[in-house]
One Martini backbone bead per residue (centre of mass of N, CA, C, O) as a GRO file, in nm:
protein
  164
    1MET     BB    1 -14.726  -5.568  -1.296
    2ALA     BB    2 -14.543  -5.610  -1.047
    3ASP     BB    3 -14.776  -5.827  -0.933
    4ASP     BB    4 -14.707  -6.046  -1.138
    5TYR     BB    5 -14.796  -6.384  -1.054
    6THR     BB    6 -14.733  -6.733  -0.989
    7MET     BB    7 -14.846  -7.017  -0.854
    8ILE     BB    8 -14.636  -7.275  -0.727
    9PRO     BB    9 -14.513  -7.544  -0.642
   10GLU     BB   10 -14.247  -7.629  -0.447
   11ARG     BB   11 -14.140  -7.873  -0.603
   12GLU     BB   12 -14.099  -7.723  -0.876
   13PHE     BB   13 -13.918  -7.505  -0.769
   14LEU     BB   14 -13.684  -7.695  -0.673
   15GLN     BB   15 -13.631  -7.821  -0.948
   16VAL     BB   16 -13.553  -7.558  -1.098
   17LYS     BB   17 -13.329  -7.478  -0.904
   18LYS     BB   18 -13.152  -7.730  -0.955
   19GLU     BB   19 -13.114  -7.686  -1.263
   20VAL     BB   20 -12.974  -7.413  -1.241
   21GLU     BB   21 -12.730  -7.512  -1.078
   22GLN     BB   22 -12.629  -7.713  -1.292
   23ILE     BB   23 -12.587  -7.506  -1.518
   24LYS     BB   24 -12.379  -7.337  -1.364
   25LYS     BB   25 -12.167  -7.565  -1.336
   26ASP     BB   26 -12.277  -7.716  -1.628
   27PRO     BB   27 -12.380  -7.603  -1.929
   28LEU     BB   28 -12.321  -7.889  -2.111
   29ALA     BB   29 -12.467  -8.140  -1.976
   30ALA     BB   30 -12.731  -8.158  -2.161
   31TYR     BB   31 -12.533  -8.234  -2.381
   32SER     BB   32 -12.408  -8.491  -2.582
   33GLU     BB   33 -12.187  -8.286  -2.746
   34LYS     BB   34 -11.988  -8.154  -2.543
   35ASP     BB   35 -11.698  -8.217  -2.655
   36GLU     BB   36 -11.743  -8.097  -2.937
   37ILE     BB   37 -11.802  -7.809  -2.847
   38ILE     BB   38 -11.537  -7.757  -2.701
   39LYS     BB   39 -11.352  -7.811  -2.943
   40ALA     BB   40 -11.474  -7.597  -3.131
   41MET     BB   41 -11.409  -7.356  -2.946
   42GLN     BB   42 -11.101  -7.396  -2.945
   43ASP     BB   43 -11.060  -7.376  -3.250
   44LEU     BB   44 -11.179  -7.093  -3.277
   45THR     BB   45 -10.976  -6.954  -3.092
   46LYS     BB   46 -10.722  -7.022  -3.258
   47THR     BB   47 -10.811  -6.897  -3.524
   48LEU     BB   48 -10.852  -6.608  -3.418
   49SER     BB   49 -10.565  -6.572  -3.318
   50SER     BB   50 -10.420  -6.614  -3.592
   51LEU     BB   51 -10.572  -6.387  -3.739
   52ASN     BB   52 -10.471  -6.162  -3.558
   53THR     BB   53 -10.171  -6.203  -3.623
   54ILE     BB   54 -10.189  -6.147  -3.923
   55PHE     BB   55 -10.296  -5.856  -3.899
   56GLU     BB   56 -10.055  -5.746  -3.741
   57LYS     BB   57  -9.838  -5.808  -3.956
   58ALA     BB   58  -9.967  -5.648  -4.186
   59ALA     BB   59  -9.957  -5.374  -4.045
   60ASP     BB   60  -9.650  -5.365  -4.010
   61GLU     BB   61  -9.578  -5.389  -4.313
   62LEU     BB   62  -9.727  -5.134  -4.403
   63LYS     BB   63  -9.558  -4.939  -4.236
   64LEU     BB   64  -9.284  -5.011  -4.364
   65GLU     BB   65  -9.363  -4.949  -4.656
   66GLU     BB   66  -9.431  -4.654  -4.612
   67ARG     BB   67  -9.154  -4.568  -4.515
   68SER     BB   68  -8.992  -4.660  -4.766
   69THR     BB   69  -9.146  -4.485  -4.967
   70GLU     BB   70  -9.070  -4.216  -4.841
   71THR     BB   71  -8.764  -4.250  -4.861
   72ILE     BB   72  -8.747  -4.284  -5.165
   73GLY     BB   73  -8.889  -4.020  -5.237
   74LYS     BB   74  -8.674  -3.836  -5.101
   75LYS     BB   75  -8.436  -3.942  -5.283
   76LEU     BB   76  -8.579  -3.872  -5.571
   77ASP     BB   77  -8.638  -3.569  -5.577
   78PRO     BB   78  -8.359  -3.454  -5.671
   79LEU     BB   79  -8.357  -3.611  -5.936
   80PHE     BB   80  -8.610  -3.482  -6.059
   81GLU     BB   81  -8.503  -3.195  -6.054
   82LYS     BB   82  -8.261  -3.249  -6.242
   83LEU     BB   83  -8.428  -3.348  -6.482
   84ASP     BB   84  -8.585  -3.089  -6.523
   85LEU     BB   85  -8.337  -2.915  -6.576
   86LEU     BB   86  -8.239  -3.073  -6.825
   87ILE     BB   87  -8.489  -3.032  -6.995
   88ASP     BB   88  -8.472  -2.725  -7.004
   89GLN     BB   89  -8.191  -2.713  -7.132
   90ASN     BB   90  -8.261  -2.872  -7.389
   91LYS     BB   91  -8.468  -2.673  -7.492
   92LYS     BB   92  -8.278  -2.432  -7.519
   93ILE     BB   93  -8.078  -2.565  -7.711
   94ALA     BB   94  -8.279  -2.629  -7.936
   95LYS     BB   95  -8.362  -2.335  -7.989
   96GLY     BB   96  -8.078  -2.239  -8.062
   97LEU     BB   97  -8.032  -2.427  -8.303
   98VAL     BB   98  -8.271  -2.327  -8.466
   99ALA     BB   99  -8.176  -2.034  -8.484
  100VAL     BB  100  -7.909  -2.090  -8.628
  101ALA     BB  101  -8.033  -2.234  -8.870
  102ASP     BB  102  -8.202  -1.995  -8.962
  103MET     BB  103  -7.965  -1.807  -9.009
  104LEU     BB  104  -7.822  -1.983  -9.219
  105GLU     BB  105  -8.056  -1.998  -9.417
  106SER     BB  106  -8.084  -1.694  -9.468
  107LYS     BB  107  -7.792  -1.663  -9.567
  108GLY     BB  108  -7.814  -1.873  -9.799
  109ASN     BB  109  -8.028  -1.713  -9.960
  110ARG     BB  110  -7.848  -1.459 -10.013
  111ASP     BB  111  -7.593  -1.666 -10.102
  112SER     BB  112  -7.676  -1.847 -10.360
  113ASP     BB  113  -7.439  -1.780 -10.561
  114GLU     BB  114  -7.263  -1.851 -10.326
  115SER     BB  115  -7.046  -2.065 -10.193
  116SER     BB  116  -6.939  -2.239  -9.946
  117PRO     BB  117  -6.632  -2.331  -9.845
  118LEU     BB  118  -6.715  -2.580  -9.681
  119LEU     BB  119  -6.884  -2.711  -9.904
  120ASN     BB  120  -6.658  -2.740 -10.111
  121GLU     BB  121  -6.470  -2.914  -9.942
  122VAL     BB  122  -6.667  -3.152  -9.901
  123SER     BB  123  -6.722  -3.210 -10.210
  124GLN     BB  124  -6.405  -3.268 -10.276
  125THR     BB  125  -6.409  -3.495 -10.096
  126GLN     BB  126  -6.280  -3.819 -10.087
  127LEU     BB  127  -6.336  -4.138 -10.054
  128PRO     BB  128  -6.216  -4.422  -9.985
  129PRO     BB  129  -6.222  -4.734 -10.145
  130ASN     BB  130  -6.184  -4.864  -9.879
  131PRO     BB  131  -6.402  -4.990  -9.645
  132GLN     BB  132  -6.217  -4.989  -9.394
  133MET     BB  133  -6.135  -4.692  -9.414
  134SER     BB  134  -6.419  -4.573  -9.399
  135GLN     BB  135  -6.468  -4.676  -9.115
  136GLN     BB  136  -6.239  -4.520  -8.988
  137TYR     BB  137  -6.353  -4.234  -9.068
  138MET     BB  138  -6.651  -4.290  -8.934
  139SER     BB  139  -6.548  -4.322  -8.667
  140PRO     BB  140  -6.533  -4.240  -8.360
  141PRO     BB  141  -6.357  -4.105  -8.134
  142GLN     BB  142  -6.141  -4.184  -7.886
  143MET     BB  143  -6.190  -4.162  -7.544
  144PRO     BB  144  -6.067  -4.106  -7.254
  145LEU     BB  145  -6.068  -4.239  -6.946
  146THR     BB  146  -6.157  -4.068  -6.620
  147GLY     BB  147  -6.385  -4.227  -6.425
  148ARG     BB  148  -6.610  -4.072  -6.564
  149SER     BB  149  -6.956  -4.094  -6.627
  150PHE     BB  150  -7.191  -4.014  -6.874
  151PRO     BB  151  -7.493  -3.989  -6.969
  152SER     BB  152  -7.659  -4.071  -7.247
  153THR     BB  153  -7.823  -3.847  -7.462
  154PRO     BB  154  -8.042  -3.784  -7.679
  155PRO     BB  155  -8.108  -3.601  -7.923
  156PRO     BB  156  -8.304  -3.392  -8.044
  157ALA     BB  157  -8.543  -3.367  -8.252
  158PRO     BB  158  -8.582  -3.258  -8.549
  159LYS     BB  159  -8.775  -2.985  -8.694
  160ARG     BB  160  -8.584  -2.966  -8.948
  161ILE     BB  161  -8.494  -2.955  -9.291
  162PHE     BB  162  -8.182  -2.909  -9.443
  163ASN     BB  163  -8.036  -2.755  -9.741
  164PHE     BB  164  -7.673  -2.799  -9.815
   0.00000   0.00000   0.00000
């Protein structure tokens, strides 16, 4: 197979050689739309270049976003730990309140014949007839501002209803 070749006349060989040289010098010379092809290739090069720039910017922004997310997460971790601690403390307080209420209820059942002095006092207290005065008595006391404010948290939902 290495010796497979065909004999062609020298004139045809020189003509093919000349055409190859022309193609090497100007590859698009044989095409009538040569200018259009060159312009399309230039436009394609610009488009690919701008697309590459867009991808580079997007990658940079993703890196910055990832860093900021990590930074925010690190700053919020202590806050989450404090919130967990507060939740645990609130659970303990709620359990304690329920235990105290149970103790009062069981004491109330034993002393059902005798009324509590506090209960008697409350039942004997009469509200003022003036609605404005009743609002005055019902409004919470005004606390002086000390410059520090504490977030108000709602009390835990009652687990039992007590009849006093």
